[in-house]
N, C-alpha and C positions, 0 to 999 in steps of 0.2 A: 674788722668785718668778721662775722662768724657765719659759716655755711652750715646750717643745722643738719641737713640731710647727710652730711659726711663728717660732722664734728671737726671741721677744719677751721682754724682761726688764722686769718691773714693779718699780718702787722708789718710795720716798717722794721727793717733789720736794725740791730744795735751792735756796737763793738763786741759785746759779749757773745754774739753769734759767730764770731770768726772761726773758732775751732770746729763747730758743728757744720758750718757752711764749707769750710775747707775739706772736711771729711766727706761731705755729700758730693762735692765736686770731684774728689778722687774716686769715689765709688761709682759714680754715674758716668764718668768719662768714657766716651766711645767715638769711633770714627763715623758713627751714624749721624752725629750732630756736631762734633767738635773739630775745629780747624787748628786749634792751638795744641801744642804738645801736652801730654798728660801732666797734670799737676804733680809736683814733687811732694813726697811725704814731709810734713812739718812746715811747708810753705804757708804763709798767711794768706787768707782769702782777700781781705781788704788791703788796699794800698792807696797811694795818692790819686790814682785815676778811678778807683773802684771804692766808693765811699758807702757806708751803711745806708745813708738816706736815699740812695739810688735803687735799693733792693726792697722787695716785699718778700717776706718769708711765710710759708705755710707751716703751721704748728698743729700737730695732732697728738693728744695724750702727753703733752708737755715736751714733745720732741720735734725738732725741725725736720720736716719731711719734703720740703721743696723751696725753691726760690725763683723769682723772676727779677731781672734788672730792667728798669725803665728809665731812659735818659734821653736828653736831646740828641738828635742825630749828629749835630755839629755845634760848635760854639758861635755860629753866625746868627745875627738877629733875623735874617731872612728865613730861618727855619725854626724860629722860636715857637711857632704854632704846631710843631710836630714833636711827637715823642716816638722813640724807637725801643722795641724790645731787643735787648742785647744779651740775652741768655735766659734760659728757662730750664730748670732741672727738677726732677722728682725722684725720690728714693725708690729703688726697685720694689721694696715691699709695699709701697704706697701707690704704685701705679694701678690704673684701672678704677680708682676710688674717687675720681673727680678732682684731684689735687691740681693737676695742670689746668683744667678748665677754670677752677676757682682762682688760681693765680692769674690767668689770662684776663678774666673778667675784672679782677682787682686792679690789674695793670691799666686796663682801659679806664676804670673809675679814677685812678690816680692821675692819669694823663688829663682827663677832663678837669679834675680839681686844679691842675696846674695851668689850665687855660688852653690846653691843646685841642685842636679840632680834627686832628689826623694822627693815626698811629701806623707805624711801619715795622717791618722785620725782614730778616734774611734767613733763609732755611736751605739746607742742602737738598738738592733734587731727589736724592735717594731716601730721604727721611719721610716716608709715606705716612707714618702715624702722626707726626707733627703737622705735616701739611693738611691732613684731614681734619685735625683739631682746629687749626687756624681757619680753614674754609668754613667749618661748622659755626664759627663765631663771627662770620661776615668778612673775613679777610679774602681778598682776591689777588690772584697773581697779576702783578703789574709789570713784570719784566723777568727775563731769564738770561743769565750770562752763561751760555753753553760752555762746558768744560773749564770754567773759571778757576776751579779748585783742583789741585793735584793731591789726592789724599789716598793713602794706603795703596799706592801703585796704580790708581785709576783717576781719570778725569771725571769730575763731578760738577753738575750744574749748580750755580748759585741762583736761587729763586728769590725774587723780591716780591713781597706781599704787603698789602696795606689796606686800610679802610678808613672811612670817615668816622668821627666820634660825635657827629651832630645827630 
């Protein structure tokens, strides 16, 4: 998928993206959106639970500038019709250029291609920019777990959002 207005190409990740994605993960890590500890320098991006096929990457000018992970929310057959966004990151220099929106739209397209009729995500309550983006793309708040996350010395809400893909 190519987004002409921003010259962003969205494609499925490949093993050769590992170093670029690991670096992107390290440079974009923030308590605004991350609940896991900061990635260690030199640590691989892909592992047995995080496979290239679960990721879409945004490429601009030959460089990876963002990614989104789209995967089933559980291994259970009863949730096979759902996909979940399990991470989205955009390089600082590429923010504000439509990369996150392009990735989000590509994630929804990918989910539809996989037969999903619904897509969900979790976002930290204090991440207003991400929540605004998701809302502008039709995601609605479907639940809030107040104070569910203890992050950087404060309790933060875990906001559950979702939308139909039909």
